[in-house]
Biopython code that builds the backbone (N, CA, C, O; Angstrom):
import numpy as np
from Bio.PDB.StructureBuilder import StructureBuilder

atoms = [
    (1, "MET", "N", (194.308, 211.464, -14.633)),
    (1, "MET", "CA", (193.470, 210.278, -14.648)),
    (1, "MET", "C", (193.170, 209.861, -13.217)),
    (1, "MET", "O", (194.082, 209.556, -12.449)),
    (2, "ALA", "N", (191.923, 209.849, -12.870)),
    (2, "ALA", "CA", (191.518, 209.477, -11.527)),
    (2, "ALA", "C", (191.566, 207.962, -11.380)),
    (2, "ALA", "O", (191.240, 207.218, -12.305)),
    (3, "GLY", "N", (191.979, 207.524, -10.195)),
    (3, "GLY", "CA", (192.057, 206.095, -9.955)),
    (3, "GLY", "C", (192.005, 205.801, -8.477)),
    (3, "GLY", "O", (191.732, 206.688, -7.668)),
    (4, "LYS", "N", (192.265, 204.561, -8.123)),
    (4, "LYS", "CA", (192.303, 204.183, -6.713)),
    (4, "LYS", "C", (193.706, 204.396, -6.187)),
    (4, "LYS", "O", (194.689, 204.112, -6.871)),
    (5, "PHE", "N", (193.789, 204.898, -4.963)),
    (5, "PHE", "CA", (195.081, 205.190, -4.366)),
    (5, "PHE", "C", (195.285, 204.352, -3.129)),
    (5, "PHE", "O", (194.330, 203.987, -2.444)),
    (6, "LYS", "N", (196.543, 204.050, -2.846)),
    (6, "LYS", "CA", (196.875, 203.313, -1.629)),
    (6, "LYS", "C", (197.080, 204.274, -0.467)),
    (6, "LYS", "O", (197.199, 203.842, 0.679)),
    (7, "ILE", "N", (197.124, 205.568, -0.749)),
    (7, "ILE", "CA", (197.251, 206.593, 0.284)),
    (7, "ILE", "C", (195.865, 207.149, 0.567)),
    (7, "ILE", "O", (195.104, 207.451, -0.352)),
    (8, "LYS", "N", (195.547, 207.281, 1.855)),
    (8, "LYS", "CA", (194.241, 207.789, 2.259)),
    (8, "LYS", "C", (194.412, 208.957, 3.219)),
    (8, "LYS", "O", (195.503, 209.188, 3.740)),
    (9, "LYS", "N", (193.336, 209.688, 3.449)),
    (9, "LYS", "CA", (193.334, 210.812, 4.371)),
    (9, "LYS", "C", (193.699, 210.315, 5.770)),
    (9, "LYS", "O", (193.172, 209.307, 6.239)),
    (10, "GLY", "N", (194.611, 211.038, 6.432)),
    (10, "GLY", "CA", (195.032, 210.661, 7.773)),
    (10, "GLY", "C", (196.296, 209.823, 7.819)),
    (10, "GLY", "O", (196.849, 209.616, 8.900)),
    (11, "ASP", "N", (196.773, 209.334, 6.679)),
    (11, "ASP", "CA", (197.992, 208.519, 6.634)),
    (11, "ASP", "C", (199.230, 209.373, 6.850)),
    (11, "ASP", "O", (199.242, 210.556, 6.508)),
    (12, "ARG", "N", (200.271, 208.775, 7.418)),
    (12, "ARG", "CA", (201.566, 209.441, 7.562)),
    (12, "ARG", "C", (202.398, 209.094, 6.339)),
    (12, "ARG", "O", (202.596, 207.920, 6.027)),
    (13, "VAL", "N", (202.891, 210.132, 5.636)),
    (13, "VAL", "CA", (203.648, 209.925, 4.407)),
    (13, "VAL", "C", (204.960, 210.692, 4.452)),
    (13, "VAL", "O", (205.140, 211.605, 5.258)),
    (14, "ILE", "N", (205.879, 210.298, 3.560)),
    (14, "ILE", "CA", (207.165, 210.973, 3.404)),
    (14, "ILE", "C", (207.306, 211.350, 1.932)),
    (14, "ILE", "O", (206.890, 210.603, 1.047)),
    (15, "VAL", "N", (207.897, 212.521, 1.682)),
    (15, "VAL", "CA", (208.105, 212.980, 0.310)),
    (15, "VAL", "C", (209.380, 212.331, -0.216)),
    (15, "VAL", "O", (210.424, 212.390, 0.434)),
    (16, "THR", "N", (209.296, 211.706, -1.402)),
    (16, "THR", "CA", (210.425, 210.959, -1.950)),
    (16, "THR", "C", (211.156, 211.702, -3.056)),
    (16, "THR", "O", (212.251, 211.292, -3.439)),
    (17, "ALA", "N", (210.583, 212.789, -3.585)),
    (17, "ALA", "CA", (211.213, 213.508, -4.696)),
    (17, "ALA", "C", (210.844, 214.982, -4.643)),
    (17, "ALA", "O", (209.823, 215.361, -4.071)),
    (18, "GLY", "N", (211.696, 215.810, -5.252)),
    (18, "GLY", "CA", (211.422, 217.241, -5.327)),
    (18, "GLY", "C", (212.136, 218.018, -4.246)),
    (18, "GLY", "O", (212.927, 217.460, -3.486)),
    (19, "ARG", "N", (211.857, 219.299, -4.180)),
    (19, "ARG", "CA", (212.563, 220.161, -3.230)),
    (19, "ARG", "C", (212.152, 219.909, -1.779)),
    (19, "ARG", "O", (212.855, 220.328, -0.860)),
    (20, "GLU", "N", (211.034, 219.236, -1.564)),
    (20, "GLU", "CA", (210.560, 218.920, -0.217)),
    (20, "GLU", "C", (210.968, 217.506, 0.216)),
    (20, "GLU", "O", (210.454, 216.995, 1.211)),
    (21, "LYS", "N", (211.888, 216.869, -0.523)),
    (21, "LYS", "CA", (212.285, 215.485, -0.272)),
    (21, "LYS", "C", (212.730, 215.285, 1.173)),
    (21, "LYS", "O", (213.525, 216.061, 1.702)),
    (22, "GLY", "N", (212.208, 214.233, 1.802)),
    (22, "GLY", "CA", (212.578, 213.899, 3.165)),
    (22, "GLY", "C", (211.605, 214.407, 4.214)),
    (22, "GLY", "O", (211.632, 213.935, 5.350)),
    (23, "LYS", "N", (210.742, 215.362, 3.863)),
    (23, "LYS", "CA", (209.773, 215.886, 4.828)),
    (23, "LYS", "C", (208.639, 214.894, 5.016)),
    (23, "LYS", "O", (208.272, 214.166, 4.094)),
    (24, "THR", "N", (208.088, 214.876, 6.222)),
    (24, "THR", "CA", (206.990, 213.975, 6.530)),
    (24, "THR", "C", (205.792, 214.779, 6.998)),
    (24, "THR", "O", (205.929, 215.918, 7.443)),
    (25, "GLY", "N", (204.625, 214.180, 6.893)),
    (25, "GLY", "CA", (203.413, 214.838, 7.351)),
    (25, "GLY", "C", (202.217, 213.924, 7.214)),
    (25, "GLY", "O", (202.321, 212.787, 6.754)),
    (26, "GLU", "N", (201.066, 214.458, 7.629)),
    (26, "GLU", "CA", (199.821, 213.709, 7.570)),
    (26, "GLU", "C", (199.006, 214.189, 6.380)),
    (26, "GLU", "O", (198.973, 215.385, 6.093)),
    (27, "VAL", "N", (198.352, 213.271, 5.688)),
    (27, "VAL", "CA", (197.536, 213.617, 4.524)),
    (27, "VAL", "C", (196.273, 214.327, 5.003)),
    (27, "VAL", "O", (195.516, 213.798, 5.817)),
    (28, "LEU", "N", (196.058, 215.550, 4.473)),
    (28, "LEU", "CA", (194.883, 216.338, 4.838)),
    (28, "LEU", "C", (193.738, 216.143, 3.850)),
    (28, "LEU", "O", (192.576, 216.050, 4.247)),
    (29, "ARG", "N", (194.070, 216.080, 2.566)),
    (29, "ARG", "CA", (193.044, 215.985, 1.528)),
    (29, "ARG", "C", (193.648, 215.336, 0.286)),
    (29, "ARG", "O", (194.837, 215.488, 0.006)),
    (30, "ILE", "N", (192.811, 214.612, -0.451)),
    (30, "ILE", "CA", (193.247, 213.984, -1.701)),
    (30, "ILE", "C", (192.377, 214.508, -2.830)),
    (30, "ILE", "O", (191.149, 214.453, -2.752)),
    (31, "HIS", "N", (193.018, 215.021, -3.889)),
    (31, "HIS", "CA", (192.323, 215.473, -5.087)),
    (31, "HIS", "C", (192.461, 214.363, -6.133)),
    (31, "HIS", "O", (193.487, 214.263, -6.805)),
    (32, "THR", "N", (191.434, 213.537, -6.266)),
    (32, "THR", "CA", (191.533, 212.362, -7.120)),
    (32, "THR", "C", (191.555, 212.704, -8.606)),
    (32, "THR", "O", (192.118, 211.950, -9.398)),
    (33, "LYS", "N", (190.957, 213.821, -8.998)),
    (33, "LYS", "CA", (190.889, 214.155, -10.427)),
    (33, "LYS", "C", (192.253, 214.434, -11.032)),
    (33, "LYS", "O", (192.501, 214.075, -12.183)),
    (34, "ASN", "N", (193.152, 215.074, -10.268)),
    (34, "ASN", "CA", (194.474, 215.375, -10.822)),
    (34, "ASN", "C", (195.609, 214.701, -10.052)),
    (34, "ASN", "O", (196.758, 215.132, -10.143)),
    (35, "ASP", "N", (195.295, 213.646, -9.295)),
    (35, "ASP", "CA", (196.292, 212.806, -8.610)),
    (35, "ASP", "C", (197.197, 213.600, -7.673)),
    (35, "ASP", "O", (198.400, 213.346, -7.613)),
    (36, "ARG", "N", (196.633, 214.552, -6.947)),
    (36, "ARG", "CA", (197.432, 215.378, -6.042)),
    (36, "ARG", "C", (196.923, 215.253, -4.618)),
    (36, "ARG", "O", (195.763, 214.918, -4.378)),
    (37, "VAL", "N", (197.831, 215.533, -3.665)),
    (37, "VAL", "CA", (197.542, 215.344, -2.250)),
    (37, "VAL", "C", (198.009, 216.561, -1.469)),
    (37, "VAL", "O", (199.055, 217.131, -1.779)),
    (38, "LEU", "N", (197.242, 216.967, -0.454)),
    (38, "LEU", "CA", (197.669, 218.009, 0.476)),
    (38, "LEU", "C", (198.262, 217.320, 1.701)),
    (38, "LEU", "O", (197.600, 216.500, 2.336)),
    (39, "VAL", "N", (199.501, 217.650, 2.028)),
    (39, "VAL", "CA", (200.183, 217.055, 3.176)),
    (39, "VAL", "C", (200.504, 218.168, 4.168)),
    (39, "VAL", "O", (201.019, 219.217, 3.780)),
    (40, "GLN", "N", (200.205, 217.946, 5.438)),
    (40, "GLN", "CA", (200.388, 218.957, 6.469)),
    (40, "GLN", "C", (201.859, 219.347, 6.608)),
    (40, "GLN", "O", (202.718, 218.498, 6.845)),
    (41, "GLY", "N", (202.138, 220.651, 6.456)),
    (41, "GLY", "CA", (203.486, 221.179, 6.645)),
    (41, "GLY", "C", (204.439, 220.955, 5.488)),
    (41, "GLY", "O", (205.629, 221.240, 5.619)),
    (42, "VAL", "N", (203.954, 220.450, 4.349)),
    (42, "VAL", "CA", (204.808, 220.170, 3.200)),
    (42, "VAL", "C", (204.368, 221.031, 2.024)),
    (42, "VAL", "O", (203.172, 221.234, 1.815)),
    (43, "ASN", "N", (205.336, 221.541, 1.249)),
    (43, "ASN", "CA", (205.083, 222.357, 0.065)),
    (43, "ASN", "C", (204.313, 223.626, 0.414)),
    (43, "ASN", "O", (203.277, 223.923, -0.181)),
    (44, "MET", "N", (204.833, 224.365, 1.384)),
    (44, "MET", "CA", (204.192, 225.588, 1.858)),
    (44, "MET", "C", (204.367, 226.713, 0.837)),
    (44, "MET", "O", (205.452, 226.910, 0.289)),
    (45, "ILE", "N", (203.272, 227.449, 0.591)),
    (45, "ILE", "CA", (203.296, 228.596, -0.312)),
    (45, "ILE", "C", (202.675, 229.794, 0.392)),
    (45, "ILE", "O", (201.965, 229.645, 1.387)),
    (46, "LYS", "N", (202.950, 230.982, -0.135)),
    (46, "LYS", "CA", (202.355, 232.197, 0.419)),
    (46, "LYS", "C", (201.265, 232.687, -0.525)),
    (46, "LYS", "O", (201.479, 232.775, -1.734)),
    (47, "ARG", "N", (200.103, 233.005, 0.026)),
    (47, "ARG", "CA", (198.984, 233.520, -0.745)),
    (47, "ARG", "C", (198.651, 234.920, -0.242)),
    (47, "ARG", "O", (198.584, 235.146, 0.966)),
    (48, "HIS", "N", (198.443, 235.852, -1.155)),
    (48, "HIS", "CA", (198.031, 237.206, -0.795)),
    (48, "HIS", "C", (196.510, 237.263, -0.896)),
    (48, "HIS", "O", (195.949, 237.200, -1.990)),
    (49, "LEU", "N", (195.851, 237.383, 0.247)),
    (49, "LEU", "CA", (194.392, 237.356, 0.282)),
    (49, "LEU", "C", (193.841, 238.738, 0.618)),
    (49, "LEU", "O", (194.381, 239.442, 1.471)),
    (50, "ARG", "N", (192.763, 239.117, -0.060)),
    (50, "ARG", "CA", (192.110, 240.376, 0.268)),
    (50, "ARG", "C", (191.130, 240.132, 1.406)),
    (50, "ARG", "O", (190.624, 239.019, 1.555)),
    (51, "PRO", "N", (190.858, 241.140, 2.199)),
    (51, "PRO", "CA", (189.953, 240.943, 3.336)),
    (51, "PRO", "C", (188.513, 240.701, 2.895)),
    (51, "PRO", "O", (188.042, 241.268, 1.909)),
    (52, "THR", "N", (187.828, 239.845, 3.651)),
    (52, "THR", "CA", (186.406, 239.606, 3.449)),
    (52, "THR", "C", (185.678, 240.029, 4.703)),
    (52, "THR", "O", (186.295, 240.543, 5.635)),
    (53, "GLN", "N", (184.377, 239.821, 4.742)),
    (53, "GLN", "CA", (183.618, 240.206, 5.925)),
    (53, "GLN", "C", (183.975, 239.351, 7.137)),
    (53, "GLN", "O", (183.859, 239.801, 8.277)),
    (54, "THR", "N", (184.407, 238.125, 6.889)),
    (54, "THR", "CA", (184.704, 237.225, 8.008)),
    (54, "THR", "C", (186.197, 237.109, 8.301)),
    (54, "THR", "O", (186.574, 236.833, 9.439)),
    (55, "GLU", "N", (187.053, 237.314, 7.302)),
    (55, "GLU", "CA", (188.489, 237.125, 7.500)),
    (55, "GLU", "C", (189.269, 238.390, 7.221)),
    (55, "GLU", "O", (188.881, 239.226, 6.404)),
    (56, "GLN", "N", (190.377, 238.503, 7.924)),
    (56, "GLN", "CA", (191.287, 239.610, 7.700)),
    (56, "GLN", "C", (192.197, 239.260, 6.524)),
    (56, "GLN", "O", (192.583, 238.103, 6.359)),
    (57, "GLY", "N", (192.534, 240.245, 5.719)),
    (57, "GLY", "CA", (193.397, 240.001, 4.572)),
    (57, "GLY", "C", (194.854, 239.939, 4.981)),
    (57, "GLY", "O", (195.180, 240.078, 6.160)),
    (58, "GLY", "N", (195.734, 239.729, 4.012)),
    (58, "GLY", "CA", (197.161, 239.701, 4.282)),
    (58, "GLY", "C", (197.821, 238.531, 3.589)),
    (58, "GLY", "O", (197.229, 237.887, 2.723)),
    (59, "ILE", "N", (199.054, 238.266, 3.980)),
    (59, "ILE", "CA", (199.818, 237.172, 3.400)),
    (59, "ILE", "C", (199.628, 235.940, 4.280)),
    (59, "ILE", "O", (199.970, 235.945, 5.463)),
    (60, "VAL", "N", (199.081, 234.893, 3.686)),
    (60, "VAL", "CA", (198.779, 233.666, 4.421)),
    (60, "VAL", "C", (199.651, 232.555, 3.866)),
    (60, "VAL", "O", (199.788, 232.404, 2.652)),
    (61, "GLU", "N", (200.243, 231.772, 4.774)),
    (61, "GLU", "CA", (201.055, 230.637, 4.351)),
    (61, "GLU", "C", (200.217, 229.370, 4.505)),
    (61, "GLU", "O", (199.649, 229.116, 5.567)),
    (62, "ARG", "N", (200.145, 228.576, 3.429)),
    (62, "ARG", "CA", (199.352, 227.344, 3.463)),
    (62, "ARG", "C", (200.001, 226.274, 2.594)),
    (62, "ARG", "O", (200.938, 226.549, 1.844)),
    (63, "GLU", "N", (199.490, 225.050, 2.706)),
    (63, "GLU", "CA", (200.035, 223.935, 1.950)),
    (63, "GLU", "C", (199.515, 223.963, 0.511)),
    (63, "GLU", "O", (198.364, 224.317, 0.256)),
    (64, "ALA", "N", (200.380, 223.587, -0.409)),
    (64, "ALA", "CA", (199.975, 223.395, -1.801)),
    (64, "ALA", "C", (199.981, 221.893, -2.075)),
    (64, "ALA", "O", (200.655, 221.125, -1.388)),
    (65, "ALA", "N", (199.226, 221.492, -3.083)),
    (65, "ALA", "CA", (199.121, 220.069, -3.413)),
    (65, "ALA", "C", (200.427, 219.562, -4.017)),
    (65, "ALA", "O", (201.138, 220.291, -4.708)),
    (66, "ILE", "N", (200.724, 218.291, -3.738)),
    (66, "ILE", "CA", (201.918, 217.629, -4.272)),
    (66, "ILE", "C", (201.448, 216.356, -4.971)),
    (66, "ILE", "O", (200.481, 215.732, -4.534)),
    (67, "HIS", "N", (202.123, 215.967, -6.052)),
    (67, "HIS", "CA", (201.678, 214.804, -6.818)),
    (67, "HIS", "C", (201.860, 213.531, -5.996)),
    (67, "HIS", "O", (202.839, 213.377, -5.264)),
    (68, "ILE", "N", (200.906, 212.633, -6.132)),
    (68, "ILE", "CA", (200.885, 211.411, -5.316)),
    (68, "ILE", "C", (202.066, 210.496, -5.610)),
    (68, "ILE", "O", (202.444, 209.688, -4.762)),
    (69, "SER", "N", (202.654, 210.610, -6.802)),
    (69, "SER", "CA", (203.794, 209.760, -7.146)),
    (69, "SER", "C", (205.050, 210.157, -6.372)),
    (69, "SER", "O", (206.007, 209.385, -6.316)),
    (70, "ASN", "N", (205.060, 211.342, -5.777)),
    (70, "ASN", "CA", (206.209, 211.809, -5.001)),
    (70, "ASN", "C", (206.076, 211.500, -3.516)),
    (70, "ASN", "O", (206.839, 212.026, -2.707)),
    (71, "LEU", "N", (205.126, 210.662, -3.149)),
    (71, "LEU", "CA", (204.890, 210.328, -1.743)),
    (71, "LEU", "C", (205.026, 208.829, -1.524)),
    (71, "LEU", "O", (204.794, 208.028, -2.429)),
    (72, "ALA", "N", (205.409, 208.465, -0.297)),
    (72, "ALA", "CA", (205.449, 207.056, 0.105)),
    (72, "ALA", "C", (204.943, 206.956, 1.540)),
    (72, "ALA", "O", (205.095, 207.888, 2.330)),
    (73, "HIS", "N", (204.351, 205.834, 1.860)),
    (73, "HIS", "CA", (203.886, 205.586, 3.227)),
    (73, "HIS", "C", (205.070, 205.509, 4.176)),
    (73, "HIS", "O", (206.176, 205.146, 3.774)),
    (74, "ILE", "N", (204.834, 205.850, 5.433)),
    (74, "ILE", "CA", (205.849, 205.676, 6.473)),
    (74, "ILE", "C", (205.539, 204.360, 7.190)),
    (74, "ILE", "O", (204.415, 204.130, 7.636)),
    (75, "ASP", "N", (206.552, 203.507, 7.291)),
    (75, "ASP", "CA", (206.406, 202.230, 7.983)),
    (75, "ASP", "C", (206.164, 202.494, 9.468)),
    (75, "ASP", "O", (206.946, 203.212, 10.090)),
    (76, "PRO", "N", (205.102, 201.934, 10.053)),
    (76, "PRO", "CA", (204.817, 202.176, 11.473)),
    (76, "PRO", "C", (205.906, 201.655, 12.408)),
    (76, "PRO", "O", (206.026, 202.130, 13.537)),
    (77, "LYS", "N", (206.711, 200.675, 11.949)),
    (77, "LYS", "CA", (207.723, 200.076, 12.802)),
    (77, "LYS", "C", (209.001, 200.896, 12.877)),
    (77, "LYS", "O", (209.476, 201.201, 13.971)),
    (78, "ASP", "N", (209.574, 201.265, 11.705)),
    (78, "ASP", "CA", (210.876, 201.935, 11.728)),
    (78, "ASP", "C", (210.875, 203.336, 11.111)),
    (78, "ASP", "O", (211.940, 203.917, 10.905)),
    (79, "GLN", "N", (209.696, 203.884, 10.814)),
    (79, "GLN", "CA", (209.557, 205.265, 10.333)),
    (79, "GLN", "C", (210.303, 205.551, 9.037)),
    (79, "GLN", "O", (210.766, 206.673, 8.833)),
    (80, "LYS", "N", (210.430, 204.563, 8.160)),
    (80, "LYS", "CA", (211.055, 204.750, 6.854)),
    (80, "LYS", "C", (210.028, 204.508, 5.755)),
    (80, "LYS", "O", (208.962, 203.946, 6.008)),
    (81, "ALA", "N", (210.349, 204.930, 4.533)),
    (81, "ALA", "CA", (209.432, 204.782, 3.411)),
    (81, "ALA", "C", (209.196, 203.309, 3.098)),
    (81, "ALA", "O", (210.116, 202.493, 3.154)),
    (82, "THR", "N", (207.958, 202.986, 2.771)),
    (82, "THR", "CA", (207.607, 201.614, 2.438)),
    (82, "THR", "C", (206.541, 201.594, 1.355)),
    (82, "THR", "O", (205.821, 202.572, 1.155)),
    (83, "ARG", "N", (206.451, 200.467, 0.659)),
    (83, "ARG", "CA", (205.352, 200.254, -0.267)),
    (83, "ARG", "C", (204.173, 199.675, 0.506)),
    (83, "ARG", "O", (204.317, 199.240, 1.648)),
    (84, "VAL", "N", (203.015, 199.678, -0.130)),
    (84, "VAL", "CA", (201.802, 199.212, 0.533)),
    (84, "VAL", "C", (201.246, 198.010, -0.216)),
    (84, "VAL", "O", (201.168, 198.001, -1.445)),
    (85, "GLY", "N", (200.862, 196.998, 0.552)),
    (85, "GLY", "CA", (200.228, 195.824, -0.030)),
    (85, "GLY", "C", (198.873, 195.602, 0.627)),
    (85, "GLY", "O", (198.523, 196.276, 1.595)),
    (86, "PHE", "N", (198.126, 194.664, 0.099)),
    (86, "PHE", "CA", (196.818, 194.319, 0.647)),
    (86, "PHE", "C", (196.807, 192.848, 1.023)),
    (86, "PHE", "O", (197.399, 192.009, 0.343)),
    (87, "LYS", "N", (196.115, 192.550, 2.132)),
    (87, "LYS", "CA", (195.899, 191.154, 2.503)),
    (87, "LYS", "C", (194.566, 191.037, 3.228)),
    (87, "LYS", "O", (194.037, 192.014, 3.758)),
    (88, "VAL", "N", (194.041, 189.825, 3.240)),
    (88, "VAL", "CA", (192.766, 189.570, 3.884)),
    (88, "VAL", "C", (193.033, 188.871, 5.210)),
    (88, "VAL", "O", (193.721, 187.852, 5.252)),
    (89, "LEU", "N", (192.490, 189.416, 6.288)),
    (89, "LEU", "CA", (192.667, 188.830, 7.617)),
    (89, "LEU", "C", (191.726, 187.636, 7.789)),
    (89, "LEU", "O", (190.891, 187.364, 6.926)),
    (90, "ASP", "N", (191.870, 186.933, 8.905)),
    (90, "ASP", "CA", (191.072, 185.742, 9.174)),
    (90, "ASP", "C", (189.575, 186.041, 9.188)),
    (90, "ASP", "O", (188.772, 185.211, 8.762)),
    (91, "GLY", "N", (189.199, 187.218, 9.673)),
    (91, "GLY", "CA", (187.783, 187.590, 9.744)),
    (91, "GLY", "C", (187.194, 187.967, 8.398)),
    (91, "GLY", "O", (186.001, 188.260, 8.309)),
    (92, "GLY", "N", (188.010, 187.966, 7.343)),
    (92, "GLY", "CA", (187.523, 188.316, 6.018)),
    (92, "GLY", "C", (187.673, 189.792, 5.692)),
    (92, "GLY", "O", (187.197, 190.250, 4.653)),
    (93, "ARG", "N", (188.336, 190.548, 6.579)),
    (93, "ARG", "CA", (188.524, 191.982, 6.362)),
    (93, "ARG", "C", (189.786, 192.242, 5.550)),
    (93, "ARG", "O", (190.845, 191.693, 5.854)),
    (94, "LYS", "N", (189.678, 193.076, 4.519)),
    (94, "LYS", "CA", (190.818, 193.420, 3.678)),
    (94, "LYS", "C", (191.511, 194.638, 4.282)),
    (94, "LYS", "O", (190.867, 195.656, 4.535)),
    (95, "VAL", "N", (192.826, 194.537, 4.516)),
    (95, "VAL", "CA", (193.580, 195.629, 5.142)),
    (95, "VAL", "C", (194.828, 195.944, 4.329)),
    (95, "VAL", "O", (195.296, 195.119, 3.543)),
    (96, "ARG", "N", (195.359, 197.147, 4.527)),
    (96, "ARG", "CA", (196.628, 197.542, 3.925)),
    (96, "ARG", "C", (197.745, 197.196, 4.902)),
    (96, "ARG", "O", (197.563, 197.288, 6.115)),
    (97, "PHE", "N", (198.915, 196.793, 4.369)),
    (97, "PHE", "CA", (200.049, 196.510, 5.243)),
    (97, "PHE", "C", (201.321, 197.055, 4.612)),
    (97, "PHE", "O", (201.406, 197.219, 3.395)),
    (98, "ALA", "N", (202.316, 197.337, 5.467)),
    (98, "ALA", "CA", (203.607, 197.832, 5.009)),
    (98, "ALA", "C", (204.424, 196.655, 4.504)),
    (98, "ALA", "O", (204.653, 195.695, 5.238)),
    (99, "VAL", "N", (204.867, 196.724, 3.248)),
    (99, "VAL", "CA", (205.632, 195.629, 2.650)),
    (99, "VAL", "C", (206.968, 195.476, 3.359)),
    (99, "VAL", "O", (207.476, 194.360, 3.478)),
    (100, "ARG", "N", (207.547, 196.573, 3.832)),
    (100, "ARG", "CA", (208.857, 196.582, 4.475)),
    (100, "ARG", "C", (208.891, 195.713, 5.737)),
    (100, "ARG", "O", (209.821, 194.931, 5.932)),
    (101, "SER", "N", (207.866, 195.855, 6.596)),
    (101, "SER", "CA", (207.887, 195.159, 7.877)),
    (101, "SER", "C", (206.758, 194.160, 8.056)),
    (101, "SER", "O", (206.813, 193.331, 8.964)),
    (102, "GLY", "N", (205.740, 194.219, 7.217)),
    (102, "GLY", "CA", (204.577, 193.340, 7.365)),
    (102, "GLY", "C", (203.552, 193.866, 8.346)),
    (102, "GLY", "O", (202.544, 193.206, 8.595)),
    (103, "GLU", "N", (203.785, 195.034, 8.907)),
    (103, "GLU", "CA", (202.887, 195.647, 9.891)),
    (103, "GLU", "C", (201.607, 196.143, 9.211)),
    (103, "GLU", "O", (201.663, 196.711, 8.120)),
    (104, "VAL", "N", (200.455, 195.928, 9.853)),
    (104, "VAL", "CA", (199.177, 196.374, 9.310)),
    (104, "VAL", "C", (199.053, 197.894, 9.493)),
    (104, "VAL", "O", (199.286, 198.411, 10.585)),
    (105, "ILE", "N", (198.682, 198.608, 8.413)),
    (105, "ILE", "CA", (198.551, 200.068, 8.465)),
    (105, "ILE", "C", (197.164, 200.454, 8.942)),
    (105, "ILE", "O", (197.031, 201.348, 9.778)),
    (106, "ASP", "N", (196.123, 199.799, 8.429)),
    (106, "ASP", "CA", (194.752, 200.100, 8.837)),
    (106, "ASP", "C", (194.518, 199.618, 10.258)),
    (106, "ASP", "O", (195.008, 198.564, 10.662)),
    (107, "THR", "N", (193.757, 200.411, 11.011)),
    (107, "THR", "CA", (193.460, 199.998, 12.391)),
    (107, "THR", "C", (192.025, 199.603, 12.541)),
    (107, "THR", "O", (191.599, 199.229, 13.633)),
]
sb = StructureBuilder()
sb.init_structure("model")
sb.init_model(0)
sb.init_chain("A")
sb.init_seg("    ")
for serial, (resi, resn, name, xyz) in enumerate(atoms, 1):
    if name == "N":
        sb.init_residue(resn, " ", resi, " ")
    sb.init_atom(name, np.array(xyz, "f"), 0.0, 1.0, " ", f" {name:<3s}", serial, name[0])
structure = sb.get_structure()
């Protein structure tokens, strides 16, 4: 079920469950249709690719998608997992903030 997510491309996240628990990385891509996220350096798999005209074949290691429920934002202040909230600033701009420390995530 596709929906709105509090995690966006470029955010720093930590894995909270599964065999990759505790690893951190930056969000590369979000697949909204199946609620999955590609995180840099997390959930690495090996793919056997055949050669094409532009690329050489062989065994390539790349990231696989991980479910969004297994991720949490990293608090900018203390680098630990945090929930995300929304608030409106004085200028009328809506921003995301870390519930743990109150620090604004959006710049």
